[in-house]
C-alpha positions in Angstrom: 1.5 4.7 -19.4 -0.5 3.9 -16.1 -3.6 5.8 -15.0 -3.4 8.5 -12.4 -4.0 8.5 -9.5 -6.8 10.2 -6.6 -5.0 12.2 -4.0 -5.8 9.6 -1.6 -4.4 6.8 -3.9 -1.2 8.4 -4.1 -0.9 8.7 -0.1 -1.2 5.5 0.4 1.5 4.4 -2.4 3.6 6.8 -1.5 3.3 5.4 2.2 3.8 1.7 0.5 6.7 2.5 -1.0 8.3 4.4 2.0 7.6 1.1 4.3 9.1 -0.7 2.1 12.2 1.2 1.8 12.3 1.5 6.0 10.9 -1.9 6.6 12.1 -4.6 4.2 8.6 -5.6 3.7 4.8 -4.7 2.4 2.4 -3.1 5.3 -0.6 -5.1 6.4 -4.1 -3.4 6.0 -3.7 -2.7 9.7 -0.3 -0.5 9.5 -1.9 1.4 6.2 -5.1 2.2 8.3 -2.5 3.3 11.3 -0.3 5.4 9.0 3.0 4.9 10.9 6.5 4.3 9.8 9.1 4.1 13.2 5.9 5.6 15.7 6.4 8.4 13.4 2.6 9.2 11.4 3.2 9.3 7.5 -0.3 9.2 6.2 -3.6 9.9 7.4 -5.1 7.5 9.9 -8.2 5.6 8.9 -10.8 3.6 10.5 -11.8 1.0 8.4 -9.2 -1.4 6.6 -12.3 -1.9 4.2 -11.0 1.6 3.3 -7.2 0.4 3.3 -8.3 -2.1 0.9 -10.5 -0.7 -1.5 -7.2 1.9 -2.1 -5.4 -1.6 -2.6 -7.0 -2.6 -4.9 -7.5 0.3 -7.0 -3.6 0.2 -6.8 -3.7 -3.1 -8.2 -6.1 -2.4 -11.1 -4.2 0.6 -12.2 -0.6 -1.6 -12.0 1.0 0.2 -9.2 1.1 -2.7 -7.1 1.1 -6.1 -8.1 -0.6 -8.9 -6.1 0.8 -12.4 -4.7 -0.6 -15.2 -2.5 1.4 -17.4 -0.1 -0.6 -19.9 2.0 -3.5 -18.3 0.7 -2.7 -14.6 2.3 -2.5 -11.6 -0.6 0.8 -9.9 -0.2 1.2 -6.4 -2.3 4.2 -5.2 -4.1 5.4 -1.9 -5.7 5.6 -2.9 -9.1 8.7 -0.9 -9.6 10.3 -3.6 -7.4 9.5 -6.5 -9.6 12.7 -7.8 -11.8 
């Protein structure tokens, strides 16, 4: 069983899954900070990418997201999408 999430971590994780369903790709840190999908505000806007990055790192450490690299840039995917 995975560790529980804080409220903000759950909000970002839910945004991640919704973004994946709509866009068929992972959101960037900028897109997480903006919190919009199709010009609809889904997530509270954040001013610093470092905040979004910290939350994403917590989601990786708690096994909610998996990390992969392409051209030395990380991408994060919901673990439930792994096959």
